[in-house]
Every structure is written in C-alpha cells, then in structure tokens.
N, C-alpha and C positions, 0 to 999 in steps of 0.2 A: 696527368694534365689537370690544371686547375679548372674550377667550375666555369669561370668566365671565358677561358679559352675554348672549353668544350661547347659553351653556349654559342660563341661566335662561329665555331666550325659547323655546328648543327644549323644555325641560321643561314650560313652560306650555302650549305648543301640544299636547302629548300629554295632560297631566293635567287641564287645565281643561275641555276638552270631555267627558272621561270623568267628571269630578266632577259636571258639570252633568247629564249623562245619568243617573248614579246618583241624584242628587237628585230628578230628575223621576220616575224609576221608583219611588223610595221614596214620593214624594208621591202618585203614582197608586195605589200599593199601599194606602196608608193610607186614601185616599178610597174606594177600591173596597170594602174590607172593612168600612167604616163606613156603607155604604149601608143605609137602613132595612130593605129587604127581605132583605138578606144578613145583617145583624147580628141580626135577629130570629129567624133560623132556629136551631133547636136541633139542631145537628149531632151532639152527643154522644148525644142521645136517639134519633137516627136510626142509631146504631151506629158513627159515625165516631170513631176514636181521637183523644184530645185533642191529640196531637202533629200530627195531620193536619188539624185544624180550619181553620187559616189557608189551607192549600192547597185545601181543599174550598170555602172561601168564594171564593177567586180563580176556581176552575173554574166554580162556579155563576154568579158575576158575569160572567165572560167569555161563557158560554153565553147568558145573558140579553141581554148587549150585542150579541153577534153576531146573535142572533135578531131583536132590535129593528132593527139595521141592515139586515138582509136584508128584513124586513117593510116598512120605509120605502122601501128601494130598489125593491122590487117595486111599491109604491104609486106611486112616481114615474114608472113606465112607463105608468100609466093616465091617462086624462083628469082624473079626480078628483084624482090626485096632483099633476099639473102645475098645476091650478087652485089647489090648496092652497099649493103653493110660491110661485106668483105672488102670492097674497093675503098670505102671510107676508112675502115680500120687500117688498111695498108697505107693509105695516104698519110694519115695522122701519125702512124708509127714510124714514118720516115722523118718526122720532125722531132729533134732531140728534146726540146723543152716541153712541147705540148703533149707528147705521147705519155709522159709520166702522169700528168694531171688527168688526161683522158682515160687511160687504162685504170688508174686508181678510182676515178669516179664511176666508171662503168662497172668495175668489180664491186664497189660498195653498193651501188643501186641493185645489182643482181642479187647480192647477198641479202639486202634489206627486203626486197620483194619476194625472195624465195622463202623467207621466214625460217623457222626452225623445224619444218616438217621433215626435211631430209636428214636431220640428226635424230637417230632412233632412240638412243639412251646414253646418258653420261656414265662413264666408268673411270676408274683410276688404274693407272699403269705405272709399275715400278721401272722407270727407265734406267736408273743406276741404283746400286745398293743403298737402301735407306731413303731414296728420293722417289716420290710419287707425283705424277702429273695427271691433270684432268684431260680426258679424251672422250670422244663420242663414237658410238657405233654407227656405221653407215648402212647396216642391213645387208652387207655384201660379204662374201667369203671367197677365198682363193681356191684353186683346184685341189690343193693339198690340205684344205680344211682350216687354214688360218683365217682369223677374223680381221676384216679391214676396218681400221679406225681412222678418224680424223683428229689430229692433235693440234688445236689452235694455239696461236701465240696470243699473249696478253699485252696490252688491252685491245689489240687489233685482231679480231677474229676472222677477218677476211683473208688472212694468211695463216699458214700452218703446214703440217706434214700429213701425208697419207701413208700410214704404216700398216704392216701386216704382222700380226702377233699370234701366238698360240693361245687358245681359249683359256688354258689354266693360268696364264699370267695376268688375266684381267680380273680386277676386283670390282664387284658390283657396289654401287653407292646408294641405290634406292632414292635418288634425287630426281626431281623434274628437270627437263632440259633448260627451262628458264632459270632455275636456281643455279645450275652449273654455269650457265652463260653469264649470269650476274657476277659470279666470282671471277670469271676470266676477264670480263669487260672492265671490272673495277680494279683489276690487277691485284686482287686479294684484299682490297681495302674495304669492301662492303661490310657494314657493321650490323646488318639486320639479322638477328639471331634466328628468326623463324624462316629466313630464306637461306642463309649460309650456315650449315651445321658444323661450325668450327668453334673451338674454345679459345679463350684469351690465353696468350702466351705467358703472361705474368699475372696470375690471379692475386687478389688481395691477400696479404699475409697478416697473421695475428701474432702478437708478441706476448710472451708470458713473463710476468714480474713476480718475484717472491718477496712478500712483505712479512716481516717478523713483528709480532704484536705480543704484548703482555696483557692478556684478558683477565686474569684472576688477581693481579696485583701482588702476587707472591714471588715474583721473579721468574716464574715459568713462562716460557715463550712458545708461541704457536706460529708455524710457517704457513702462510696462505698464498696460494698462487692466483694472481689476478691477470686475466687475459684482456 
C-alpha cells in the first residue's frame, strides 16, 4: 500500500469513529432537550439564567432517566417485575419484525453491561487440522472433566458457540481478554502490534544483485553482492 493510501486509512481510523460519536451525542442531546416534559418546563421563570437553560434541561433529563432506570431495575428484582418482563418478551416475540430488533438490542445491552468479567482467559483451539480459533474459558467444567469454552463469532461477539473440549486440546495464549476481544471484534484487521501478537503475512523482502567490477584495471573482475 502506498504511503498516501496508508495515511488516508490511518486518518479515517481516528476521525471516523470520533465523528460518529459526536454525531450520536449531538443527536441524543437534541432528542433529550426536546422531550415534552423537559421542553415544557419554564426554566427562566424558575430563576435559571437563559445561557444555562440547555444545561439545566440536560441535568433534569438525566435525573429523570436515571430515576426511571433505577426504579425499573428495582422492580425487576421482584416477582412482579420478572412476570412483567416475561409478559413483555412474550408479546414482542410474537411480532415478526420487531422481535428481531428487540432481541438483538437486548442481547447487545446485556453483553455490553456484563463486560468481560465472565470470560476467564483467552485460548486457542484447533478446530480442524491446521486451523486455530480464538476461544475463551468460562471457568466451568463438565462432569467428565472437559473444559467449557465460549467460541465467539467475528466481528459480532454476542453470538457464538458453547463447546466442551478436552484440556489437552487447548493452547494457552498468555493474552489479556481485551487483546483477544480486539482481534475478534476487528475481524482480524487490528494492526496494533502491542495488542495483537501476530506477524505480517508478507514481510518486506530484500533482493540481492551481483555487480561485476574491475577494481585494479588489469582485466581482473570482482563480483560484489548488493542488497
């Protein structure tokens, strides 16, 4: 890859995620301050300076949202809350189009909030002769002593396979969970050498050229190899 293409790619890697993040934050800001309950409040009449009205709207909206989340979270710990969640899941799962979006979103949120604490250690597993795949120990074992692993798909780690393998088939990687997840989430394209311990497939090659010279001027020649 030429240098200008590499520079463009590196610039996009930095600026594109930042631009998307700013776009999402701006969209959320506009939606939050436009909520009926927030937009109808007379902050100026309450003594809030006009320059601080947008900030006051955000603070009030965040307080209401956090209060709602805590209230629903507390409700989910009760029997009534679990029954409500079960009834809601059942109702939405009967809707062909919405159930896909609902279940995917719910699974993504559960995976994001649970973090990587449940993934004990990344390992490599030879699934086919000569083919290795990244998996994670779950800290569980079967009754016959097999190790239970989670084998995620790339780049979507919310799906995958729960497999049971013999301990001697597992290869330790000495990687951190975050390093292995970065490789899976990037579909193998992550280029940070200190995070992803892989080597380039096509290293730079050097060519050797033999040059014949007459150094003494007497017709005798000397072969010199130039790299």
